[in-house]
VOGU-3710 file (C-alpha; in Angstrom, 3 decimals, decimal comma):
1> xxxxxxxxxx> 64,295/-70,651/63,083  63,126/-66,974/63,111  59,547/-66,310/64,154  57,061/-65,102/61,465  56,637/-61,359/61,759  53,122/-59,794/61,497  52,801/-58,345/57,978  49,592/-56,329/58,655  50,279/-52,583/58,801  48,026/-50,162/60,624
11> xxxxxxxxxx> 47,162/-46,762/59,290  49,460/-45,050/61,665  52,373/-47,313/60,827  51,826/-46,965/57,104  51,682/-43,215/57,194  54,706/-42,770/59,414  58,003/-42,680/57,618  60,136/-42,663/60,794  58,854/-45,906/62,330  60,979/-49,040/62,147
21> xxxxxxxxxx> 60,199/-52,723/62,271  61,654/-52,980/65,758  58,972/-50,586/67,168  55,564/-52,181/66,734  52,510/-49,912/66,287  49,566/-49,691/68,701  47,404/-51,644/66,346  49,982/-54,388/66,046  50,086/-54,722/69,812  46,366/-54,831/69,904
31> xxxxxxxxxx> 46,294/-57,584/67,366  48,721/-59,574/69,391  46,768/-59,112/72,597  43,399/-59,918/70,983  44,081/-62,174/68,083  40,402/-63,011/67,554  39,115/-59,374/67,352  39,323/-57,398/64,098  41,150/-54,098/64,314  39,023/-50,973/64,803
41> xxxxxxxxxx> 39,749/-48,002/62,629  38,798/-44,532/63,837  38,905/-43,253/60,234  36,104/-45,412/58,801  32,497/-45,656/60,077  31,007/-48,974/60,888  28,978/-50,514/58,070  25,222/-49,834/58,058  22,976/-52,761/57,294  19,221/-52,886/56,778
51> xxxxxxxxxx> 18,720/-54,301/60,251  20,805/-51,541/61,866  19,416/-48,546/59,849  18,615/-45,584/62,201  14,907/-44,857/62,584  13,642/-41,318/61,906  10,940/-41,445/64,538  8,235/-43,581/65,889  4,670/-43,529/64,606  3,585/-41,720/67,710
61> xxxxxxxxxx> 6,119/-38,954/67,140  5,027/-38,566/63,499  1,390/-38,309/64,546  2,247/-35,594/67,082  4,166/-33,610/64,493  1,351/-33,904/61,941  -1,199/-32,780/64,501  0,958/-29,797/65,421  1,248/-28,732/61,765  -2,509/-29,000/61,262
71> xxxxxxxxxx> -3,158/-26,928/64,356  -0,779/-24,218/63,147  -2,467/-24,094/59,724  -5,912/-23,832/61,321  -4,690/-21,124/63,672  -3,272/-19,034/60,812  -6,417/-19,575/58,732  -8,532/-18,378/61,654  -6,405/-15,283/62,030  -6,687/-14,415/58,352
81> xxxxxxxxxx> -10,397/-15,057/57,869  -11,615/-13,528/61,122  -9,573/-10,326/60,834  -12,174/-7,550/60,631  -12,233/-4,750/58,088  -11,359/-1,393/59,521  -14,492/0,591/60,187  -14,444/4,340/59,817  -15,477/6,730/62,488  -18,431/7,862/60,395
91> xxxxxxxxxx> -19,644/9,750/57,365  -17,559/10,418/54,293  -13,821/10,760/53,873  -12,375/12,273/50,733  -9,003/11,334/49,384  -6,528/13,621/47,702  -3,487/11,601/46,738  -2,569/9,553/49,826  -4,028/11,795/52,525  -7,454/11,210/54,078
101> xxxxxxxxxx> -9,281/14,322/55,195  -12,625/14,081/56,954  -15,361/16,196/55,408  -18,929/16,971/56,202  -20,216/17,023/52,621  -19,109/15,892/49,189  -16,136/17,545/47,473  -16,718/20,068/44,714  -14,508/18,172/42,276  -14,850/14,610/40,947
111> xxxxxxxxxx> -12,822/12,334/43,175  -12,521/8,852/44,614  -13,356/8,754/48,306  -13,960/6,436/51,261  -17,427/5,779/52,622  -18,860/3,544/55,315  -21,369/0,948/54,181  -24,329/-0,354/56,174  -22,134/-3,033/57,799  -19,691/-0,476/59,169
121> xxxxxxxxxx> -16,949/-1,377/56,720  -14,918/1,071/54,700  -15,419/1,024/50,921  -14,283/3,308/48,160  -16,438/4,884/45,489  -16,321/7,636/42,873  -18,227/10,814/43,672  -19,030/13,201/40,821  -20,818/16,478/41,610  -24,415/16,271/40,495
131> xxxxxxxxxx> -24,151/19,614/38,705  -20,966/18,703/36,819  -21,020/18,693/33,025  -21,096/15,324/31,304  -18,725/13,991/30,198  -15,902/15,459/32,247  -12,977/17,284/30,677  -9,211/17,687/31,074  -8,341/14,182/32,120  -10,576/14,179/35,206
141> xxxxxxxxxx> -11,561/10,577/34,571  -7,939/9,506/34,499  -7,225/11,227/37,824  -10,295/9,696/39,456  -9,359/6,174/38,387  -5,815/6,559/39,701  -7,171/7,722/43,054  -9,538/4,750/43,097  -6,691/2,336/42,456  -4,749/3,783/45,398
151> xxxxxxxxxx> -7,732/3,442/47,726  -8,496/-0,078/46,547  -4,906/-1,142/47,101  -4,939/0,303/50,606  -8,230/-1,279/51,628  -7,356/-4,677/50,182  -4,017/-4,675/51,980  -5,856/-4,094/55,260  -8,434/-6,802/54,536  -7,032/-10,310/55,052
161> xxxxxxxxxx> -10,354/-11,823/54,073  -10,316/-10,187/50,674  -6,691/-11,084/50,119  -7,285/-14,762/50,913  -10,448/-15,122/48,851  -9,294/-13,280/45,737  -5,692/-14,366/45,409  -6,512/-16,781/42,584  -8,530/-14,246/40,607  -6,338/-11,223/41,113
171> xxxxxxxxxx> -5,629/-9,510/37,796  -8,607/-11,100/36,062  -10,770/-8,791/33,963  -13,933/-9,794/35,771  -12,451/-10,166/39,273  -14,701/-8,083/41,561  -13,148/-5,484/43,807  -14,814/-6,220/47,168  -13,682/-2,874/48,522  -15,719/-0,943/45,916
181> xxxxxxxxxx> -19,222/0,405/46,533  -21,160/1,661/43,517  -22,305/5,253/43,820  -25,952/4,300/43,272  -25,746/1,784/46,134  -23,943/4,332/48,295  -26,766/6,834/47,819  -29,422/4,207/48,439  -27,796/3,014/51,669  -27,234/6,543/52,963
191> xxxxxxxxxx> -23,454/6,427/52,739  -23,698/9,386/50,327  -26,332/12,104/50,017  -29,262/11,181/47,796  -29,501/12,559/44,272  -31,237/15,892/43,912  -32,971/14,630/40,788  -34,845/11,352/41,006  -33,913/8,787/38,339  -36,466/7,508/35,847
201> xxxxxxxxxx> -38,601/4,594/36,883  -37,439/2,532/33,906  -33,731/3,317/34,273  -31,443/0,565/33,016  -30,033/-1,819/35,611  -26,619/-1,774/33,929  -25,336/0,252/31,000  -22,287/1,302/29,001  -22,057/4,828/27,620  -19,473/5,581/24,927
211> xxxxxxxxxx> -18,403/9,226/24,886  -17,057/10,598/21,614  -14,694/13,300/22,853  -11,880/15,566/21,728  -8,951/13,518/23,013  -8,410/11,909/19,623  -9,469/13,474/16,309  -8,876/10,215/14,441  -12,287/9,197/13,110  -11,111/5,638/12,507
221> xxxxxxxxxx> -9,820/5,039/16,029  -13,036/6,416/17,501  -15,052/4,142/15,225  -13,115/1,037/16,234  -13,445/1,809/19,942  -17,140/2,570/19,473  -17,764/-0,823/17,868  -15,670/-2,629/20,469  -17,602/-0,927/23,273  -20,905/-1,907/21,690
231> xxxxxxxxxx> -19,814/-5,536/21,370  -18,608/-5,582/24,983  -21,899/-4,083/26,189  -23,911/-6,727/24,364  -21,702/-9,490/25,769  -22,204/-8,218/29,315  -25,959/-7,586/28,822  -25,550/-3,858/29,339  -27,664/-1,186/27,694  -25,646/0,894/25,232
241> xxxxxxxxxx> -25,722/4,665/24,758  -23,644/7,152/22,747  -22,755/10,672/23,873  -21,565/13,104/21,177  -21,737/16,390/23,100  -17,960/16,917/22,827  -17,216/15,195/19,524  -15,189/17,403/17,163  -17,072/15,907/14,177  -20,471/17,109/15,351
251> xxxxxxxxxx> -23,541/14,948/15,830  -23,423/11,172/15,636  -26,708/11,113/13,725  -25,190/13,295/10,984  -23,447/10,146/9,732  -25,178/7,098/11,224  -28,611/5,932/12,186  -29,239/6,110/15,961  -28,193/3,046/17,976  -30,852/0,375/18,427
261> xxxxxxxxxx> -33,399/1,147/21,181  -32,421/-0,309/24,537  -35,837/-0,594/26,162  -34,821/1,453/29,219  -33,730/4,972/30,142  -30,137/6,164/30,614  -28,903/6,566/34,208  -28,213/9,872/35,912  -24,977/11,416/34,548  -23,182/11,384/37,912
271> xxxxxxxxxx> -23,950/7,644/38,263  -21,894/6,877/35,124  -18,381/5,973/36,269  -15,177/5,392/34,303  -13,949/2,642/36,646  -13,835/-0,005/37,933  -15,272/-2,278/35,291  -17,785/-3,727/37,751  -19,566/-0,355/38,001  -23,253/-0,641/37,168
281> xxxxxxxxxx> -23,107/2,231/34,684  -19,762/2,353/32,888  -18,264/5,158/30,793  -15,847/4,395/27,953  -13,971/7,016/25,947  -10,542/7,685/24,521  -9,577/9,107/27,925  -10,618/5,932/29,781  -9,588/3,336/27,179  -6,629/2,137/29,247
291> xxxxxxxxxx> -8,989/1,220/32,117  -11,531/-0,648/30,006  -9,333/-2,076/27,245  -6,027/-2,407/29,046  -3,757/-5,357/29,749  -6,333/-7,350/31,726  -8,787/-7,025/28,829  -6,131/-8,288/26,409  -5,275/-11,232/28,647  -8,909/-12,223/29,075
301> xxxxxxxxxx> -10,036/-11,924/25,446  -6,956/-13,200/23,591  -5,741/-16,754/23,052  -2,280/-16,667/24,608  -1,104/-19,917/23,003  -2,318/-19,049/19,493  -0,435/-16,901/17,019  -1,584/-14,735/14,145  -5,039/-13,251/13,724  -6,691/-16,183/15,518
311> xxxxxxxxxx> -5,158/-14,892/18,739  -7,543/-11,923/18,582  -10,627/-13,776/17,374  -12,688/-12,988/20,476  -11,891/-9,279/20,252  -12,616/-9,385/16,529  -16,055/-10,838/17,267  -16,804/-7,961/19,647  -15,792/-5,353/17,066  -17,706/-7,148/14,339
321> xxxxxxxxxx> -20,849/-7,073/16,493  -20,443/-3,306/16,788  -20,033/-2,931/13,034  -23,142/-4,970/12,297  -25,194/-3,098/14,887  -24,044/0,485/14,284  -22,574/1,034/10,795  -25,658/2,287/8,983  -25,080/5,396/6,863  -27,919/7,862/6,493
331> xxxxxxxxxx> -29,290/10,100/3,748  -27,943/10,361/0,231  -24,565/8,968/1,259  -26,130/5,564/1,952  -27,880/5,557/-1,435  -24,695/6,588/-3,262  -22,606/3,911/-1,541  -25,106/1,175/-2,455  -25,232/2,356/-6,059  -21,447/2,550/-6,350
341> xxxxxxxxxx> -20,961/-0,916/-4,867  -23,598/-2,474/-7,101  -22,071/-0,906/-10,212  -18,556/-2,122/-9,412  -19,667/-5,669/-8,669  -21,842/-5,881/-11,758  -19,017/-4,697/-13,996  -16,565/-7,176/-12,482  -19,002/-10,097/-12,588  -19,830/-9,514/-16,256
351> xxxxxxxxxx> -16,166/-10,138/-17,133  -15,492/-12,848/-14,561  -13,299/-10,510/-12,535  -13,089/-9,344/-8,943  -13,122/-6,056/-7,071  -9,972/-5,247/-5,086  -9,432/-2,165/-2,959  -6,336/-0,330/-1,751  -6,267/1,940/1,274  -3,144/4,109/1,583
361> xxxxxxxxxx> -2,676/6,213/4,705  -0,267/9,154/4,730  -0,273/12,324/6,830  0,671/11,965/10,491  0,428/8,157/10,505  3,618/6,217/9,771  4,053/2,457/9,335  5,326/-0,014/11,910  8,117/-1,323/9,705  11,394/-0,028/11,078
371> xxxxxxxxxx> 12,866/0,965/7,737  9,963/3,294/6,973  9,016/4,300/10,505  9,742/7,962/9,797  8,538/7,820/6,210  5,867/5,946/4,225  5,726/2,538/2,602  6,551/2,533/-1,116  3,509/2,682/-3,365  4,909/-0,250/-5,340
381> xxxxxxxxxx> 4,342/-2,468/-2,297  0,617/-1,743/-2,311  0,446/-2,398/-6,060  2,335/-5,680/-5,710  -0,056/-6,753/-2,973  -3,021/-5,922/-5,205  -1,630/-7,944/-8,111  -1,008/-10,920/-5,842  -4,538/-10,658/-4,463  -5,996/-10,549/-7,971
391> xxxxxxxxxx> -4,155/-13,749/-8,865  -5,494/-15,416/-5,731  -9,069/-14,356/-6,442  -8,842/-15,428/-10,103  -7,468/-18,861/-9,300  -3,790/-18,147/-9,810  -3,989/-17,182/-13,466  -1,214/-14,888/-14,617  -1,653/-12,533/-17,594  2,052/-12,372/-18,518
401> xxxxxxxxxx> 1,689/-14,702/-21,550  -1,175/-12,698/-22,950  0,832/-9,499/-22,675  3,318/-11,093/-25,088  0,639/-11,848/-27,641  -0,498/-15,334/-26,626  -4,150/-15,424/-27,802  -4,938/-18,336/-25,527  -4,629/-16,098/-22,451  -6,250/-12,997/-23,940
411> xxxxxxxxxx> -9,414/-13,606/-21,939  -7,379/-13,542/-18,752  -6,074/-10,074/-19,614  -9,628/-8,908/-20,161  -10,599/-10,235/-16,744  -7,674/-8,452/-15,147  -8,334/-5,172/-16,917  -12,039/-5,231/-16,076  -11,367/-6,080/-12,424  -11,743/-2,734/-10,651
421> xxxxxxxxxx> -8,803/-1,600/-8,517  -10,260/0,972/-6,141  -8,149/3,428/-4,170  -8,960/5,305/-0,978  -6,384/7,610/0,583  -6,164/10,646/2,832  -3,671/12,124/0,347  -5,500/13,113/-2,871  -2,196/13,292/-4,806  -1,468/9,569/-4,417
431> xxxxxxxxxx> -3,700/8,489/-7,300  -1,712/10,678/-9,723  1,690/9,282/-8,751  3,326/7,591/-11,769  5,032/4,932/-9,622  1,624/3,685/-8,489  0,047/3,564/-11,941  3,099/1,852/-13,446  3,321/-0,753/-10,698  -0,426/-1,464/-10,902
441> xxxxxxxxxx> -0,496/-1,993/-14,701  -2,434/-3,445/-16,486  -5,013/-2,318/-13,939  -6,358/1,191/-13,956  -6,543/2,669/-10,485  -9,911/4,256/-9,756  -11,187/6,326/-6,855  -13,332/4,393/-4,453  -15,984/7,120/-4,548  -16,350/10,440/-6,339
451> xxxxxxxxxx> -19,152/12,020/-4,379  -16,917/13,927/-1,913  -13,291/14,504/-2,932  -10,421/16,027/-1,004  -8,782/18,806/-3,027  -5,185/19,987/-2,897  -4,117/23,614/-3,182  -3,086/23,095/-6,799  -6,566/21,848/-7,645  -8,193/24,765/-5,861
461> xxxxxxxxxx> -5,905/27,283/-7,545  -6,795/25,809/-10,924  -10,529/25,957/-10,310  -10,726/29,112/-8,161  -7,591/31,247/-8,646  -6,981/34,105/-6,246  -5,173/37,284/-7,300  -2,379/38,666/-5,102  -3,421/41,389/-2,683  -1,984/44,922/-3,048
471> xxxxxxxxxx> -2,615/47,422/-0,310  -3,879/50,833/-1,507  -1,028/53,295/-2,150  1,656/50,664/-1,656  3,942/48,968/-4,145  4,328/45,972/-1,853  2,286/42,985/-2,873  1,335/40,478/-0,177  1,418/37,032/-1,685  -0,928/35,264/0,693
481> xxxxxxxxxx> -2,299/31,829/-0,073  -6,024/32,280/0,074  -6,572/28,710/-1,096  -5,633/26,126/1,486  -5,954/22,538/0,308  -5,658/19,082/1,784  -1,911/18,615/1,484  -0,073/15,367/2,154  -2,796/13,578/4,099  -4,586/13,887/7,424
491> xxxxxxxxxx> -2,943/15,983/10,141  -4,622/16,978/13,397  -3,453/20,582/13,001  -4,882/20,767/9,500  -8,147/19,306/10,734  -8,490/21,916/13,496  -7,760/24,745/11,039  -10,585/23,797/8,673  -13,025/26,661/8,161  -10,934/29,228/10,054
501> xxxxxxxxxx> -11,023/32,587/8,260  -7,755/33,775/6,708  -7,551/37,521/6,049  -4,809/40,128/5,984  -6,333/42,949/7,990  -5,723/43,375/11,688  -9,385/42,841/12,428  -9,323/39,681/10,331  -6,330/38,375/12,266  -8,089/39,004/15,545
511> xxxxxxxxxx> -11,161/37,289/14,181  -9,084/34,245/13,220  -7,493/34,087/16,664  -10,959/34,281/18,182  -12,088/31,381/16,012  -9,125/29,268/17,087  -9,778/30,068/20,755  -13,425/29,178/20,402  -12,576/25,922/18,638  -10,251/25,017/21,497
521> xxxxxxxxxx> -13,132/25,535/23,925  -15,352/23,301/21,851  -17,242/26,170/20,191  -16,672/25,288/16,543  -17,867/27,806/13,946  -20,603/26,597/11,618  -18,414/26,799/8,518  -15,640/24,820/10,204  -18,086/22,136/11,359  -19,485/21,867/7,834
531> xxxxxxxxxx> -15,999/21,218/6,417  -15,269/18,671/9,147  -18,466/16,846/8,284  -17,437/16,711/4,619  -14,091/15,158/5,546  -15,798/12,564/7,739  -18,418/11,736/5,096  -15,714/11,217/2,460  -13,902/8,883/4,848  -17,056/6,868/5,541
541> xxxxxxxxxx> -17,936/6,569/1,863  -14,457/5,202/1,141  -14,916/2,619/3,895  -18,419/1,674/2,742  -17,263/0,987/-0,827  -14,001/-0,808/-0,026  -15,698/-2,805/2,716  -17,873/-4,513/0,089  -15,000/-5,448/-2,231  -13,625/-8,974/-2,670
551> xxxxxxxxxx> -10,328/-8,098/-1,009  -8,346/-5,160/0,359  -4,645/-4,257/0,490  -3,616/-1,824/3,235  -1,227/-1,178/6,149  -2,340/-2,340/9,607  -0,878/0,777/11,230  -3,856/2,637/9,763  -7,152/2,508/11,661  -9,010/2,414/8,338
561> xxxxxxxxxx> -7,121/-0,757/7,411  -8,192/-2,489/10,609  -11,765/-1,305/10,073  -11,768/-2,782/6,566  -10,639/-6,101/8,019  -13,730/-6,049/10,233  -16,025/-5,084/7,365  -14,725/-7,818/5,061  -15,362/-10,524/7,648  -13,346/-13,092/9,569
571> xxxxxxxxxx> -13,080/-15,433/6,608  -11,316/-12,724/4,599  -8,840/-12,090/7,420  -7,815/-15,723/7,935  -7,791/-16,595/4,218  -5,629/-13,653/3,132  -8,238/-11,594/1,339  -7,323/-8,865/3,783  -3,669/-8,188/2,944  -1,450/-6,199/5,288
581> xxxxxxxxxx> 1,768/-4,864/3,715  3,194/-3,362/6,923  5,689/-5,501/8,853  3,713/-8,723/8,346  1,564/-8,152/11,428  -1,821/-9,860/11,881  -5,104/-8,076/12,463  -5,527/-6,491/15,884  -7,994/-3,864/16,959  -5,281/-1,413/18,111
591> xx> -2,736/-2,227/15,389  -0,037/-3,374/17,848
//
């Protein structure tokens, strides 16, 4: 009888195609020699059980490692926190760009520079010559702030202590710059020469001065920034002052009552700094708006997780505080505005109607909506917005049935017709456009105010015609437009040309060029300033009347539209009594 052959095949025997049954594998021999031992396979690892699981380390080893990590952390922390600030060799160092040049005295130009404080540490400050005019011109503030940012970045990179302590608050609007030394403190500590003129005994501890300057001739934008600055000053418990020495519209008190008394005296002019925001005496203007109302301001005062107008509610509150504290017209304009408002409201209330205003901006301001970015919004859109607002104010009643002879709705038509639709625009021709009157029917569009009206050239030619000029002994007639009207809306070039003499003689041409040169230097002729004041007063009267209406339709790209949203109140903005017809954007102080 043949012996039983081993049927178990090893890996090597199974994978080899040339092996035969007569040549046993190594594993087979091993099995024969050790029948009680299972075969070992070099290809497969031995099984791991819970009792044989490899240990990562003993408790003692873990404790040593933990202690070593803690020691390293403490060592690094010690290195960071005990690293000293670099102390300067002495005195004052001025900075021009990225180069530091030691000087004995202060520079002759406004600049950011390095000083040594009483502790021997380097700080940066802003030095303005004590005899410099206030406010500064030609973008000096912008240059100074850029230099200050460079110095602050350099000092903070050298200071480990500042970097460790402020890493959580970096970028915050109210995060203090520990490398900055206020100029008043620098003079008091001896880091800078003392002021030649002693400050008043009752000088304000902190203040904000708003400078109305020539960087932007838009009255509306200046008004919004003025109100926002006032609201910010009140929030930060700063005294508030207004400087109008370089305002192209003249004196602030020509239009408004003086700001409320602050109970203290303004600081010295060279103590008023444009940046940083922690400066004791801060300057805000169109030239420094990006430093005061930039991205960090937006992040701090906006609700990032809220959409629509409610996102800007905190900023709106600041602007509203400025409106309530500063918008007080003076003289006969205030009396006229009150009388006009009272008459409109009384007429509307007697017929159960409402007062709705429209503000239409033309000129050099174009809408946000892409389709009309290089043009203007159709007038029909404003009229449609006004009709919709009337329906909302009157409870949704629609006069269409009454227009077809339904006597039951005749009273509704009367209410609609006797609801004043007031128009304010920088283009005096808009009110005569047939597309506006047809789209607004059955309403009759009225001017918001008729005390000061902008006149076009056609109107002036009709009221005060000018004959062509013929030079003596010449058959050539010079057809020169003596009448120059307000054409197409507000343009900065048209504004600057107001009141400039236009004559045909050589001497007259030289006189006109002299007027333009003087206006560029800030020396505005009396006649030109008088015409500028008339334009500004007409603008303010339009705002005063429309701001007291029950609702307003306008385009948010216009500063006047955003101002009217502030004047109507927050309830009007969130409940759609302030209607924006431009790109569906919510209210924002800058229109973006």
